[in-house]
mmCIF entry with sequence, helices, sheets and N, C-alpha, C, O atoms, coordinates in Angstrom:
data_MODEL
# 
_entry.id   MODEL 
# 
_entity.id                         1 
_entity.type                       polymer 
_entity.pdbx_number_of_molecules   1 
# 
_entity_poly.entity_id                      1 
_entity_poly.type                           'polypeptide(L)' 
_entity_poly.nstd_linkage                   no 
_entity_poly.nstd_monomer                   no 
_entity_poly.pdbx_seq_one_letter_code       MFDLDQETYIYLIIIAVGLLAFSMGAKQRKKRRSQNLDFRRRYQARKKEEEKEKETK 
_entity_poly.pdbx_seq_one_letter_code_can   MFDLDQETYIYLIIIAVGLLAFSMGAKQRKKRRSQNLDFRRRYQARKKEEEKEKETK 
_entity_poly.pdbx_strand_id                 A 
# 
loop_
_entity_poly_seq.entity_id 
_entity_poly_seq.num 
_entity_poly_seq.mon_id 
_entity_poly_seq.hetero 
1 1  MET n 
1 2  PHE n 
1 3  ASP n 
1 4  LEU n 
1 5  ASP n 
1 6  GLN n 
1 7  GLU n 
1 8  THR n 
1 9  TYR n 
1 10 ILE n 
1 11 TYR n 
1 12 LEU n 
1 13 ILE n 
1 14 ILE n 
1 15 ILE n 
1 16 ALA n 
1 17 VAL n 
1 18 GLY n 
1 19 LEU n 
1 20 LEU n 
1 21 ALA n 
1 22 PHE n 
1 23 SER n 
1 24 MET n 
1 25 GLY n 
1 26 ALA n 
1 27 LYS n 
1 28 GLN n 
1 29 ARG n 
1 30 LYS n 
1 31 LYS n 
1 32 ARG n 
1 33 ARG n 
1 34 SER n 
1 35 GLN n 
1 36 ASN n 
1 37 LEU n 
1 38 ASP n 
1 39 PHE n 
1 40 ARG n 
1 41 ARG n 
1 42 ARG n 
1 43 TYR n 
1 44 GLN n 
1 45 ALA n 
1 46 ARG n 
1 47 LYS n 
1 48 LYS n 
1 49 GLU n 
1 50 GLU n 
1 51 GLU n 
1 52 LYS n 
1 53 GLU n 
1 54 LYS n 
1 55 GLU n 
1 56 THR n 
1 57 LYS n 
# 
_struct_asym.id          A 
_struct_asym.entity_id   1 
# 
_struct_conf.conf_type_id            HELX_P 
_struct_conf.id                      HELX_P1 
_struct_conf.pdbx_PDB_helix_id       AA1 
_struct_conf.beg_label_comp_id       GLN 
_struct_conf.beg_label_asym_id       A 
_struct_conf.beg_label_seq_id        6 
_struct_conf.pdbx_beg_PDB_ins_code   ? 
_struct_conf.end_label_comp_id       THR 
_struct_conf.end_label_asym_id       A 
_struct_conf.end_label_seq_id        56 
_struct_conf.pdbx_end_PDB_ins_code   ? 
_struct_conf.beg_auth_comp_id        GLN 
_struct_conf.beg_auth_asym_id        A 
_struct_conf.beg_auth_seq_id         6 
_struct_conf.end_auth_comp_id        THR 
_struct_conf.end_auth_asym_id        A 
_struct_conf.end_auth_seq_id         56 
_struct_conf.pdbx_PDB_helix_class    1 
_struct_conf.details                 ? 
_struct_conf.pdbx_PDB_helix_length   51 
# 
_struct_conf_type.id          HELX_P 
_struct_conf_type.criteria    ? 
_struct_conf_type.reference   ? 
# 
loop_
_atom_site.group_PDB 
_atom_site.id 
_atom_site.type_symbol 
_atom_site.label_atom_id 
_atom_site.label_alt_id 
_atom_site.label_comp_id 
_atom_site.label_asym_id 
_atom_site.label_entity_id 
_atom_site.label_seq_id 
_atom_site.pdbx_PDB_ins_code 
_atom_site.Cartn_x 
_atom_site.Cartn_y 
_atom_site.Cartn_z 
_atom_site.occupancy 
_atom_site.B_iso_or_equiv 
_atom_site.pdbx_formal_charge 
_atom_site.auth_seq_id 
_atom_site.auth_comp_id 
_atom_site.auth_asym_id 
_atom_site.auth_atom_id 
_atom_site.pdbx_PDB_model_num 
ATOM 1   N N  . MET A 1 1  ? -11.122 31.977  17.301  1.00 0.00 ? 1  MET A N  1 
ATOM 2   C CA . MET A 1 1  ? -10.071 31.237  16.611  1.00 0.00 ? 1  MET A CA 1 
ATOM 3   C C  . MET A 1 1  ? -9.199  32.227  15.834  1.00 0.00 ? 1  MET A C  1 
ATOM 4   O O  . MET A 1 1  ? -9.025  33.369  16.259  1.00 0.00 ? 1  MET A O  1 
ATOM 5   N N  . PHE A 1 2  ? -8.659  31.793  14.709  1.00 0.00 ? 2  PHE A N  1 
ATOM 6   C CA . PHE A 1 2  ? -7.833  32.691  13.904  1.00 0.00 ? 2  PHE A CA 1 
ATOM 7   C C  . PHE A 1 2  ? -8.721  33.598  13.060  1.00 0.00 ? 2  PHE A C  1 
ATOM 8   O O  . PHE A 1 2  ? -9.848  33.239  12.719  1.00 0.00 ? 2  PHE A O  1 
ATOM 9   N N  . ASP A 1 3  ? -8.211  34.750  12.735  1.00 0.00 ? 3  ASP A N  1 
ATOM 10  C CA . ASP A 1 3  ? -8.973  35.705  11.926  1.00 0.00 ? 3  ASP A CA 1 
ATOM 11  C C  . ASP A 1 3  ? -8.606  35.505  10.453  1.00 0.00 ? 3  ASP A C  1 
ATOM 12  O O  . ASP A 1 3  ? -7.838  36.277  9.879   1.00 0.00 ? 3  ASP A O  1 
ATOM 13  N N  . LEU A 1 4  ? -9.174  34.447  9.852   1.00 0.00 ? 4  LEU A N  1 
ATOM 14  C CA . LEU A 1 4  ? -8.897  34.127  8.456   1.00 0.00 ? 4  LEU A CA 1 
ATOM 15  C C  . LEU A 1 4  ? -10.161 34.317  7.638   1.00 0.00 ? 4  LEU A C  1 
ATOM 16  O O  . LEU A 1 4  ? -11.272 34.162  8.145   1.00 0.00 ? 4  LEU A O  1 
ATOM 17  N N  . ASP A 1 5  ? -9.981  34.652  6.373   1.00 0.00 ? 5  ASP A N  1 
ATOM 18  C CA . ASP A 1 5  ? -11.161 34.809  5.523   1.00 0.00 ? 5  ASP A CA 1 
ATOM 19  C C  . ASP A 1 5  ? -11.649 33.435  5.044   1.00 0.00 ? 5  ASP A C  1 
ATOM 20  O O  . ASP A 1 5  ? -10.977 32.419  5.223   1.00 0.00 ? 5  ASP A O  1 
ATOM 21  N N  . GLN A 1 6  ? -12.821 33.437  4.441   1.00 0.00 ? 6  GLN A N  1 
ATOM 22  C CA . GLN A 1 6  ? -13.481 32.184  4.063   1.00 0.00 ? 6  GLN A CA 1 
ATOM 23  C C  . GLN A 1 6  ? -12.670 31.394  3.033   1.00 0.00 ? 6  GLN A C  1 
ATOM 24  O O  . GLN A 1 6  ? -12.631 30.164  3.084   1.00 0.00 ? 6  GLN A O  1 
ATOM 25  N N  . GLU A 1 7  ? -12.032 32.087  2.113   1.00 0.00 ? 7  GLU A N  1 
ATOM 26  C CA . GLU A 1 7  ? -11.255 31.408  1.079   1.00 0.00 ? 7  GLU A CA 1 
ATOM 27  C C  . GLU A 1 7  ? -10.104 30.606  1.689   1.00 0.00 ? 7  GLU A C  1 
ATOM 28  O O  . GLU A 1 7  ? -9.803  29.502  1.234   1.00 0.00 ? 7  GLU A O  1 
ATOM 29  N N  . THR A 1 8  ? -9.469  31.158  2.708   1.00 0.00 ? 8  THR A N  1 
ATOM 30  C CA . THR A 1 8  ? -8.363  30.464  3.363   1.00 0.00 ? 8  THR A CA 1 
ATOM 31  C C  . THR A 1 8  ? -8.857  29.204  4.062   1.00 0.00 ? 8  THR A C  1 
ATOM 32  O O  . THR A 1 8  ? -8.189  28.171  4.022   1.00 0.00 ? 8  THR A O  1 
ATOM 33  N N  . TYR A 1 9  ? -10.026 29.281  4.705   1.00 0.00 ? 9  TYR A N  1 
ATOM 34  C CA . TYR A 1 9  ? -10.590 28.095  5.343   1.00 0.00 ? 9  TYR A CA 1 
ATOM 35  C C  . TYR A 1 9  ? -10.867 27.002  4.312   1.00 0.00 ? 9  TYR A C  1 
ATOM 36  O O  . TYR A 1 9  ? -10.619 25.823  4.567   1.00 0.00 ? 9  TYR A O  1 
ATOM 37  N N  . ILE A 1 10 ? -11.378 27.396  3.154   1.00 0.00 ? 10 ILE A N  1 
ATOM 38  C CA . ILE A 1 10 ? -11.669 26.419  2.101   1.00 0.00 ? 10 ILE A CA 1 
ATOM 39  C C  . ILE A 1 10 ? -10.383 25.737  1.652   1.00 0.00 ? 10 ILE A C  1 
ATOM 40  O O  . ILE A 1 10 ? -10.355 24.519  1.476   1.00 0.00 ? 10 ILE A O  1 
ATOM 41  N N  . TYR A 1 11 ? -9.309  26.521  1.464   1.00 0.00 ? 11 TYR A N  1 
ATOM 42  C CA . TYR A 1 11 ? -8.028  25.942  1.071   1.00 0.00 ? 11 TYR A CA 1 
ATOM 43  C C  . TYR A 1 11 ? -7.516  24.976  2.130   1.00 0.00 ? 11 TYR A C  1 
ATOM 44  O O  . TYR A 1 11 ? -7.015  23.901  1.798   1.00 0.00 ? 11 TYR A O  1 
ATOM 45  N N  . LEU A 1 12 ? -7.636  25.344  3.392   1.00 0.00 ? 12 LEU A N  1 
ATOM 46  C CA . LEU A 1 12 ? -7.177  24.466  4.472   1.00 0.00 ? 12 LEU A CA 1 
ATOM 47  C C  . LEU A 1 12 ? -7.957  23.156  4.491   1.00 0.00 ? 12 LEU A C  1 
ATOM 48  O O  . LEU A 1 12 ? -7.380  22.090  4.707   1.00 0.00 ? 12 LEU A O  1 
ATOM 49  N N  . ILE A 1 13 ? -9.269  23.233  4.266   1.00 0.00 ? 13 ILE A N  1 
ATOM 50  C CA . ILE A 1 13 ? -10.089 22.014  4.239   1.00 0.00 ? 13 ILE A CA 1 
ATOM 51  C C  . ILE A 1 13 ? -9.691  21.131  3.061   1.00 0.00 ? 13 ILE A C  1 
ATOM 52  O O  . ILE A 1 13 ? -9.602  19.911  3.202   1.00 0.00 ? 13 ILE A O  1 
ATOM 53  N N  . ILE A 1 14 ? -9.452  21.741  1.903   1.00 0.00 ? 14 ILE A N  1 
ATOM 54  C CA . ILE A 1 14 ? -9.045  20.965  0.728   1.00 0.00 ? 14 ILE A CA 1 
ATOM 55  C C  . ILE A 1 14 ? -7.716  20.262  0.988   1.00 0.00 ? 14 ILE A C  1 
ATOM 56  O O  . ILE A 1 14 ? -7.551  19.095  0.635   1.00 0.00 ? 14 ILE A O  1 
ATOM 57  N N  . ILE A 1 15 ? -6.771  20.966  1.604   1.00 0.00 ? 15 ILE A N  1 
ATOM 58  C CA . ILE A 1 15 ? -5.469  20.364  1.912   1.00 0.00 ? 15 ILE A CA 1 
ATOM 59  C C  . ILE A 1 15 ? -5.633  19.209  2.897   1.00 0.00 ? 15 ILE A C  1 
ATOM 60  O O  . ILE A 1 15 ? -5.010  18.160  2.732   1.00 0.00 ? 15 ILE A O  1 
ATOM 61  N N  . ALA A 1 16 ? -6.470  19.397  3.922   1.00 0.00 ? 16 ALA A N  1 
ATOM 62  C CA . ALA A 1 16 ? -6.673  18.342  4.923   1.00 0.00 ? 16 ALA A CA 1 
ATOM 63  C C  . ALA A 1 16 ? -7.286  17.096  4.288   1.00 0.00 ? 16 ALA A C  1 
ATOM 64  O O  . ALA A 1 16 ? -6.855  15.978  4.570   1.00 0.00 ? 16 ALA A O  1 
ATOM 65  N N  . VAL A 1 17 ? -8.285  17.285  3.435   1.00 0.00 ? 17 VAL A N  1 
ATOM 66  C CA . VAL A 1 17 ? -8.924  16.140  2.776   1.00 0.00 ? 17 VAL A CA 1 
ATOM 67  C C  . VAL A 1 17 ? -7.931  15.451  1.841   1.00 0.00 ? 17 VAL A C  1 
ATOM 68  O O  . VAL A 1 17 ? -7.911  14.223  1.756   1.00 0.00 ? 17 VAL A O  1 
ATOM 69  N N  . GLY A 1 18 ? -7.115  16.228  1.145   1.00 0.00 ? 18 GLY A N  1 
ATOM 70  C CA . GLY A 1 18 ? -6.105  15.644  0.259   1.00 0.00 ? 18 GLY A CA 1 
ATOM 71  C C  . GLY A 1 18 ? -5.097  14.804  1.020   1.00 0.00 ? 18 GLY A C  1 
ATOM 72  O O  . GLY A 1 18 ? -4.742  13.708  0.585   1.00 0.00 ? 18 GLY A O  1 
ATOM 73  N N  . LEU A 1 19 ? -4.633  15.312  2.153   1.00 0.00 ? 19 LEU A N  1 
ATOM 74  C CA . LEU A 1 19 ? -3.683  14.543  2.962   1.00 0.00 ? 19 LEU A CA 1 
ATOM 75  C C  . LEU A 1 19 ? -4.317  13.260  3.489   1.00 0.00 ? 19 LEU A C  1 
ATOM 76  O O  . LEU A 1 19 ? -3.670  12.213  3.523   1.00 0.00 ? 19 LEU A O  1 
ATOM 77  N N  . LEU A 1 20 ? -5.567  13.338  3.895   1.00 0.00 ? 20 LEU A N  1 
ATOM 78  C CA . LEU A 1 20 ? -6.270  12.152  4.394   1.00 0.00 ? 20 LEU A CA 1 
ATOM 79  C C  . LEU A 1 20 ? -6.387  11.096  3.291   1.00 0.00 ? 20 LEU A C  1 
ATOM 80  O O  . LEU A 1 20 ? -6.124  9.917   3.526   1.00 0.00 ? 20 LEU A O  1 
ATOM 81  N N  . ALA A 1 21 ? -6.777  11.518  2.107   1.00 0.00 ? 21 ALA A N  1 
ATOM 82  C CA . ALA A 1 21 ? -6.919  10.583  0.992   1.00 0.00 ? 21 ALA A CA 1 
ATOM 83  C C  . ALA A 1 21 ? -5.565  9.983   0.618   1.00 0.00 ? 21 ALA A C  1 
ATOM 84  O O  . ALA A 1 21 ? -5.472  8.792   0.322   1.00 0.00 ? 21 ALA A O  1 
ATOM 85  N N  . PHE A 1 22 ? -4.519  10.807  0.631   1.00 0.00 ? 22 PHE A N  1 
ATOM 86  C CA . PHE A 1 22 ? -3.185  10.311  0.287   1.00 0.00 ? 22 PHE A CA 1 
ATOM 87  C C  . PHE A 1 22 ? -2.708  9.272   1.292   1.00 0.00 ? 22 PHE A C  1 
ATOM 88  O O  . PHE A 1 22 ? -2.141  8.250   0.906   1.00 0.00 ? 22 PHE A O  1 
ATOM 89  N N  . SER A 1 23 ? -2.934  9.526   2.581   1.00 0.00 ? 23 SER A N  1 
ATOM 90  C CA . SER A 1 23 ? -2.468  8.574   3.598   1.00 0.00 ? 23 SER A CA 1 
ATOM 91  C C  . SER A 1 23 ? -3.250  7.266   3.515   1.00 0.00 ? 23 SER A C  1 
ATOM 92  O O  . SER A 1 23 ? -2.679  6.195   3.723   1.00 0.00 ? 23 SER A O  1 
ATOM 93  N N  . MET A 1 24 ? -4.538  7.336   3.217   1.00 0.00 ? 24 MET A N  1 
ATOM 94  C CA . MET A 1 24 ? -5.323  6.106   3.076   1.00 0.00 ? 24 MET A CA 1 
ATOM 95  C C  . MET A 1 24 ? -4.863  5.325   1.841   1.00 0.00 ? 24 MET A C  1 
ATOM 96  O O  . MET A 1 24 ? -4.799  4.096   1.871   1.00 0.00 ? 24 MET A O  1 
ATOM 97  N N  . GLY A 1 25 ? -4.548  6.026   0.775   1.00 0.00 ? 25 GLY A N  1 
ATOM 98  C CA . GLY A 1 25 ? -4.036  5.362   -0.424  1.00 0.00 ? 25 GLY A CA 1 
ATOM 99  C C  . GLY A 1 25 ? -2.697  4.696   -0.167  1.00 0.00 ? 25 GLY A C  1 
ATOM 100 O O  . GLY A 1 25 ? -2.429  3.612   -0.684  1.00 0.00 ? 25 GLY A O  1 
ATOM 101 N N  . ALA A 1 26 ? -1.851  5.345   0.633   1.00 0.00 ? 26 ALA A N  1 
ATOM 102 C CA . ALA A 1 26 ? -0.553  4.761   0.961   1.00 0.00 ? 26 ALA A CA 1 
ATOM 103 C C  . ALA A 1 26 ? -0.727  3.481   1.771   1.00 0.00 ? 26 ALA A C  1 
ATOM 104 O O  . ALA A 1 26 ? 0.016   2.519   1.580   1.00 0.00 ? 26 ALA A O  1 
ATOM 105 N N  . LYS A 1 27 ? -1.699  3.465   2.668   1.00 0.00 ? 27 LYS A N  1 
ATOM 106 C CA . LYS A 1 27 ? -1.959  2.245   3.447   1.00 0.00 ? 27 LYS A CA 1 
ATOM 107 C C  . LYS A 1 27 ? -2.391  1.117   2.525   1.00 0.00 ? 27 LYS A C  1 
ATOM 108 O O  . LYS A 1 27 ? -1.945  -0.020  2.680   1.00 0.00 ? 27 LYS A O  1 
ATOM 109 N N  . GLN A 1 28 ? -3.260  1.426   1.561   1.00 0.00 ? 28 GLN A N  1 
ATOM 110 C CA . GLN A 1 28 ? -3.729  0.399   0.629   1.00 0.00 ? 28 GLN A CA 1 
ATOM 111 C C  . GLN A 1 28 ? -2.570  -0.144  -0.206  1.00 0.00 ? 28 GLN A C  1 
ATOM 112 O O  . GLN A 1 28 ? -2.461  -1.351  -0.423  1.00 0.00 ? 28 GLN A O  1 
ATOM 113 N N  . ARG A 1 29 ? -1.695  0.775   -0.677  1.00 0.00 ? 29 ARG A N  1 
ATOM 114 C CA . ARG A 1 29 ? -0.558  0.323   -1.477  1.00 0.00 ? 29 ARG A CA 1 
ATOM 115 C C  . ARG A 1 29 ? 0.352   -0.581  -0.661  1.00 0.00 ? 29 ARG A C  1 
ATOM 116 O O  . ARG A 1 29 ? 0.838   -1.592  -1.166  1.00 0.00 ? 29 ARG A O  1 
ATOM 117 N N  . LYS A 1 30 ? 0.584   -0.225  0.595   1.00 0.00 ? 30 LYS A N  1 
ATOM 118 C CA . LYS A 1 30 ? 1.449   -1.034  1.453   1.00 0.00 ? 30 LYS A CA 1 
ATOM 119 C C  . LYS A 1 30 ? 0.838   -2.415  1.672   1.00 0.00 ? 30 LYS A C  1 
ATOM 120 O O  . LYS A 1 30 ? 1.544   -3.423  1.635   1.00 0.00 ? 30 LYS A O  1 
ATOM 121 N N  . LYS A 1 31 ? -0.467  -2.460  1.898   1.00 0.00 ? 31 LYS A N  1 
ATOM 122 C CA . LYS A 1 31 ? -1.161  -3.730  2.121   1.00 0.00 ? 31 LYS A CA 1 
ATOM 123 C C  . LYS A 1 31 ? -1.071  -4.601  0.870   1.00 0.00 ? 31 LYS A C  1 
ATOM 124 O O  . LYS A 1 31 ? -0.794  -5.798  0.954   1.00 0.00 ? 31 LYS A O  1 
ATOM 125 N N  . ARG A 1 32 ? -1.307  -3.991  -0.282  1.00 0.00 ? 32 ARG A N  1 
ATOM 126 C CA . ARG A 1 32 ? -1.268  -4.738  -1.537  1.00 0.00 ? 32 ARG A CA 1 
ATOM 127 C C  . ARG A 1 32 ? 0.137   -5.267  -1.804  1.00 0.00 ? 32 ARG A C  1 
ATOM 128 O O  . ARG A 1 32 ? 0.304   -6.397  -2.264  1.00 0.00 ? 32 ARG A O  1 
ATOM 129 N N  . ARG A 1 33 ? 1.150   -4.445  -1.514  1.00 0.00 ? 33 ARG A N  1 
ATOM 130 C CA . ARG A 1 33 ? 2.530   -4.860  -1.754  1.00 0.00 ? 33 ARG A CA 1 
ATOM 131 C C  . ARG A 1 33 ? 2.890   -6.054  -0.873  1.00 0.00 ? 33 ARG A C  1 
ATOM 132 O O  . ARG A 1 33 ? 3.563   -6.977  -1.333  1.00 0.00 ? 33 ARG A O  1 
ATOM 133 N N  . SER A 1 34 ? 2.453   -6.048  0.384   1.00 0.00 ? 34 SER A N  1 
ATOM 134 C CA . SER A 1 34 ? 2.767   -7.175  1.265   1.00 0.00 ? 34 SER A CA 1 
ATOM 135 C C  . SER A 1 34 ? 2.054   -8.436  0.792   1.00 0.00 ? 34 SER A C  1 
ATOM 136 O O  . SER A 1 34 ? 2.601   -9.532  0.913   1.00 0.00 ? 34 SER A O  1 
ATOM 137 N N  . GLN A 1 35 ? 0.846   -8.301  0.258   1.00 0.00 ? 35 GLN A N  1 
ATOM 138 C CA . GLN A 1 35 ? 0.148   -9.472  -0.285  1.00 0.00 ? 35 GLN A CA 1 
ATOM 139 C C  . GLN A 1 35 ? 0.894   -10.028 -1.494  1.00 0.00 ? 35 GLN A C  1 
ATOM 140 O O  . GLN A 1 35 ? 1.015   -11.243 -1.649  1.00 0.00 ? 35 GLN A O  1 
ATOM 141 N N  . ASN A 1 36 ? 1.398   -9.128  -2.360  1.00 0.00 ? 36 ASN A N  1 
ATOM 142 C CA . ASN A 1 36 ? 2.147   -9.576  -3.531  1.00 0.00 ? 36 ASN A CA 1 
ATOM 143 C C  . ASN A 1 36 ? 3.426   -10.286 -3.117  1.00 0.00 ? 36 ASN A C  1 
ATOM 144 O O  . ASN A 1 36 ? 3.787   -11.310 -3.697  1.00 0.00 ? 36 ASN A O  1 
ATOM 145 N N  . LEU A 1 37 ? 4.117   -9.739  -2.107  1.00 0.00 ? 37 LEU A N  1 
ATOM 146 C CA . LEU A 1 37 ? 5.343   -10.373 -1.643  1.00 0.00 ? 37 LEU A CA 1 
ATOM 147 C C  . LEU A 1 37 ? 5.050   -11.753 -1.075  1.00 0.00 ? 37 LEU A C  1 
ATOM 148 O O  . LEU A 1 37 ? 5.810   -12.695 -1.300  1.00 0.00 ? 37 LEU A O  1 
ATOM 149 N N  . ASP A 1 38 ? 3.958   -11.874 -0.343  1.00 0.00 ? 38 ASP A N  1 
ATOM 150 C CA . ASP A 1 38 ? 3.586   -13.163 0.233   1.00 0.00 ? 38 ASP A CA 1 
ATOM 151 C C  . ASP A 1 38 ? 3.306   -14.177 -0.877  1.00 0.00 ? 38 ASP A C  1 
ATOM 152 O O  . ASP A 1 38 ? 3.746   -15.325 -0.799  1.00 0.00 ? 38 ASP A O  1 
ATOM 153 N N  . PHE A 1 39 ? 2.580   -13.754 -1.900  1.00 0.00 ? 39 PHE A N  1 
ATOM 154 C CA . PHE A 1 39 ? 2.275   -14.643 -3.021  1.00 0.00 ? 39 PHE A CA 1 
ATOM 155 C C  . PHE A 1 39 ? 3.559   -15.070 -3.720  1.00 0.00 ? 39 PHE A C  1 
ATOM 156 O O  . PHE A 1 39 ? 3.722   -16.243 -4.058  1.00 0.00 ? 39 PHE A O  1 
ATOM 157 N N  . ARG A 1 40 ? 4.479   -14.119 -3.941  1.00 0.00 ? 40 ARG A N  1 
ATOM 158 C CA . ARG A 1 40 ? 5.727   -14.422 -4.630  1.00 0.00 ? 40 ARG A CA 1 
ATOM 159 C C  . ARG A 1 40 ? 6.558   -15.411 -3.811  1.00 0.00 ? 40 ARG A C  1 
ATOM 160 O O  . ARG A 1 40 ? 7.166   -16.326 -4.366  1.00 0.00 ? 40 ARG A O  1 
ATOM 161 N N  . ARG A 1 41 ? 6.582   -15.224 -2.494  1.00 0.00 ? 41 ARG A N  1 
ATOM 162 C CA . ARG A 1 41 ? 7.339   -16.124 -1.621  1.00 0.00 ? 41 ARG A CA 1 
ATOM 163 C C  . ARG A 1 41 ? 6.792   -17.551 -1.713  1.00 0.00 ? 41 ARG A C  1 
ATOM 164 O O  . ARG A 1 41 ? 7.551   -18.513 -1.826  1.00 0.00 ? 41 ARG A O  1 
ATOM 165 N N  . ARG A 1 42 ? 5.470   -17.670 -1.664  1.00 0.00 ? 42 ARG A N  1 
ATOM 166 C CA . ARG A 1 42 ? 4.870   -19.005 -1.752  1.00 0.00 ? 42 ARG A CA 1 
ATOM 167 C C  . ARG A 1 42 ? 5.151   -19.640 -3.112  1.00 0.00 ? 42 ARG A C  1 
ATOM 168 O O  . ARG A 1 42 ? 5.403   -20.842 -3.199  1.00 0.00 ? 42 ARG A O  1 
ATOM 169 N N  . TYR A 1 43 ? 5.109   -18.835 -4.171  1.00 0.00 ? 43 TYR A N  1 
ATOM 170 C CA . TYR A 1 43 ? 5.361   -19.341 -5.517  1.00 0.00 ? 43 TYR A CA 1 
ATOM 171 C C  . TYR A 1 43 ? 6.792   -19.857 -5.634  1.00 0.00 ? 43 TYR A C  1 
ATOM 172 O O  . TYR A 1 43 ? 7.025   -20.930 -6.191  1.00 0.00 ? 43 TYR A O  1 
ATOM 173 N N  . GLN A 1 44 ? 7.753   -19.090 -5.105  1.00 0.00 ? 44 GLN A N  1 
ATOM 174 C CA . GLN A 1 44 ? 9.150   -19.512 -5.176  1.00 0.00 ? 44 GLN A CA 1 
ATOM 175 C C  . GLN A 1 44 ? 9.392   -20.760 -4.338  1.00 0.00 ? 44 GLN A C  1 
ATOM 176 O O  . GLN A 1 44 ? 10.167  -21.631 -4.734  1.00 0.00 ? 44 GLN A O  1 
ATOM 177 N N  . ALA A 1 45 ? 8.735   -20.857 -3.182  1.00 0.00 ? 45 ALA A N  1 
ATOM 178 C CA . ALA A 1 45 ? 8.882   -22.048 -2.346  1.00 0.00 ? 45 ALA A CA 1 
ATOM 179 C C  . ALA A 1 45 ? 8.339   -23.273 -3.078  1.00 0.00 ? 45 ALA A C  1 
ATOM 180 O O  . ALA A 1 45 ? 8.932   -24.350 -3.021  1.00 0.00 ? 45 ALA A O  1 
ATOM 181 N N  . ARG A 1 46 ? 7.218   -23.106 -3.762  1.00 0.00 ? 46 ARG A N  1 
ATOM 182 C CA . ARG A 1 46 ? 6.639   -24.211 -4.524  1.00 0.00 ? 46 ARG A CA 1 
ATOM 183 C C  . ARG A 1 46 ? 7.587   -24.635 -5.647  1.00 0.00 ? 46 ARG A C  1 
ATOM 184 O O  . ARG A 1 46 ? 7.753   -25.827 -5.905  1.00 0.00 ? 46 ARG A O  1 
ATOM 185 N N  . LYS A 1 47 ? 8.209   -23.658 -6.314  1.00 0.00 ? 47 LYS A N  1 
ATOM 186 C CA . LYS A 1 47 ? 9.159   -23.961 -7.379  1.00 0.00 ? 47 LYS A CA 1 
ATOM 187 C C  . LYS A 1 47 ? 10.343  -24.756 -6.846  1.00 0.00 ? 47 LYS A C  1 
ATOM 188 O O  . LYS A 1 47 ? 10.783  -25.719 -7.475  1.00 0.00 ? 47 LYS A O  1 
ATOM 189 N N  . LYS A 1 48 ? 10.860  -24.356 -5.686  1.00 0.00 ? 48 LYS A N  1 
ATOM 190 C CA . LYS A 1 48 ? 11.995  -25.069 -5.097  1.00 0.00 ? 48 LYS A CA 1 
ATOM 191 C C  . LYS A 1 48 ? 11.619  -26.507 -4.770  1.00 0.00 ? 48 LYS A C  1 
ATOM 192 O O  . LYS A 1 48 ? 12.409  -27.426 -4.987  1.00 0.00 ? 48 LYS A O  1 
ATOM 193 N N  . GLU A 1 49 ? 10.413  -26.702 -4.249  1.00 0.00 ? 49 GLU A N  1 
ATOM 194 C CA . GLU A 1 49 ? 9.955   -28.062 -3.946  1.00 0.00 ? 49 GLU A CA 1 
ATOM 195 C C  . GLU A 1 49 ? 9.893   -28.903 -5.222  1.00 0.00 ? 49 GLU A C  1 
ATOM 196 O O  . GLU A 1 49 ? 10.291  -30.067 -5.219  1.00 0.00 ? 49 GLU A O  1 
ATOM 197 N N  . GLU A 1 50 ? 9.398   -28.317 -6.305  1.00 0.00 ? 50 GLU A N  1 
ATOM 198 C CA . GLU A 1 50 ? 9.326   -29.044 -7.571  1.00 0.00 ? 50 GLU A CA 1 
ATOM 199 C C  . GLU A 1 50 ? 10.717  -29.388 -8.080  1.00 0.00 ? 50 GLU A C  1 
ATOM 200 O O  . GLU A 1 50 ? 10.929  -30.477 -8.615  1.00 0.00 ? 50 GLU A O  1 
ATOM 201 N N  . GLU A 1 51 ? 11.671  -28.470 -7.920  1.00 0.00 ? 51 GLU A N  1 
ATOM 202 C CA . GLU A 1 51 ? 13.050  -28.732 -8.338  1.00 0.00 ? 51 GLU A CA 1 
ATOM 203 C C  . GLU A 1 51 ? 13.629  -29.901 -7.544  1.00 0.00 ? 51 GLU A C  1 
ATOM 204 O O  . GLU A 1 51 ? 14.287  -30.773 -8.110  1.00 0.00 ? 51 GLU A O  1 
ATOM 205 N N  . LYS A 1 52 ? 13.383  -29.916 -6.238  1.00 0.00 ? 52 LYS A N  1 
ATOM 206 C CA . LYS A 1 52 ? 13.896  -31.010 -5.401  1.00 0.00 ? 52 LYS A CA 1 
ATOM 207 C C  . LYS A 1 52 ? 13.286  -32.339 -5.822  1.00 0.00 ? 52 LYS A C  1 
ATOM 208 O O  . LYS A 1 52 ? 13.981  -33.354 -5.865  1.00 0.00 ? 52 LYS A O  1 
ATOM 209 N N  . GLU A 1 53 ? 11.992  -32.342 -6.133  1.00 0.00 ? 53 GLU A N  1 
ATOM 210 C CA . GLU A 1 53 ? 11.333  -33.574 -6.568  1.00 0.00 ? 53 GLU A CA 1 
ATOM 211 C C  . GLU A 1 53 ? 11.922  -34.075 -7.883  1.00 0.00 ? 53 GLU A C  1 
ATOM 212 O O  . GLU A 1 53 ? 12.091  -35.281 -8.067  1.00 0.00 ? 53 GLU A O  1 
ATOM 213 N N  . LYS A 1 54 ? 12.236  -33.163 -8.795  1.00 0.00 ? 54 LYS A N  1 
ATOM 214 C CA . LYS A 1 54 ? 12.830  -33.562 -10.072 1.00 0.00 ? 54 LYS A CA 1 
ATOM 215 C C  . LYS A 1 54 ? 14.212  -34.160 -9.852  1.00 0.00 ? 54 LYS A C  1 
ATOM 216 O O  . LYS A 1 54 ? 14.582  -35.128 -10.516 1.00 0.00 ? 54 LYS A O  1 
ATOM 217 N N  . GLU A 1 55 ? 14.980  -33.588 -8.921  1.00 0.00 ? 55 GLU A N  1 
ATOM 218 C CA . GLU A 1 55 ? 16.331  -34.084 -8.665  1.00 0.00 ? 55 GLU A CA 1 
ATOM 219 C C  . GLU A 1 55 ? 16.301  -35.464 -8.026  1.00 0.00 ? 55 GLU A C  1 
ATOM 220 O O  . GLU A 1 55 ? 17.168  -36.291 -8.309  1.00 0.00 ? 55 GLU A O  1 
ATOM 221 N N  . THR A 1 56 ? 15.329  -35.728 -7.176  1.00 0.00 ? 56 THR A N  1 
ATOM 222 C CA . THR A 1 56 ? 15.272  -37.025 -6.495  1.00 0.00 ? 56 THR A CA 1 
ATOM 223 C C  . THR A 1 56 ? 14.793  -38.138 -7.418  1.00 0.00 ? 56 THR A C  1 
ATOM 224 O O  . THR A 1 56 ? 15.085  -39.308 -7.172  1.00 0.00 ? 56 THR A O  1 
ATOM 225 N N  . LYS A 1 57 ? 14.068  -37.797 -8.467  1.00 0.00 ? 57 LYS A N  1 
ATOM 226 C CA . LYS A 1 57 ? 13.560  -38.825 -9.395  1.00 0.00 ? 57 LYS A CA 1 
ATOM 227 C C  . LYS A 1 57 ? 14.647  -39.318 -10.321 1.00 0.00 ? 57 LYS A C  1 
ATOM 228 O O  . LYS A 1 57 ? 14.396  -40.181 -11.163 1.00 0.00 ? 57 LYS A O  1 
# 
């Protein structure tokens, strides 16, 4: 393979693990954000329904 010393290999492994953790965290944030948006959408739809019911009464 490449002729690198042990310290360089350790740095490369640390960088690889950091990138892996960062990408997994980004996936979690994206998932959580979509859940929040879904909840907000349902909440606003419920509010609109309540407004319509008040207007019809």
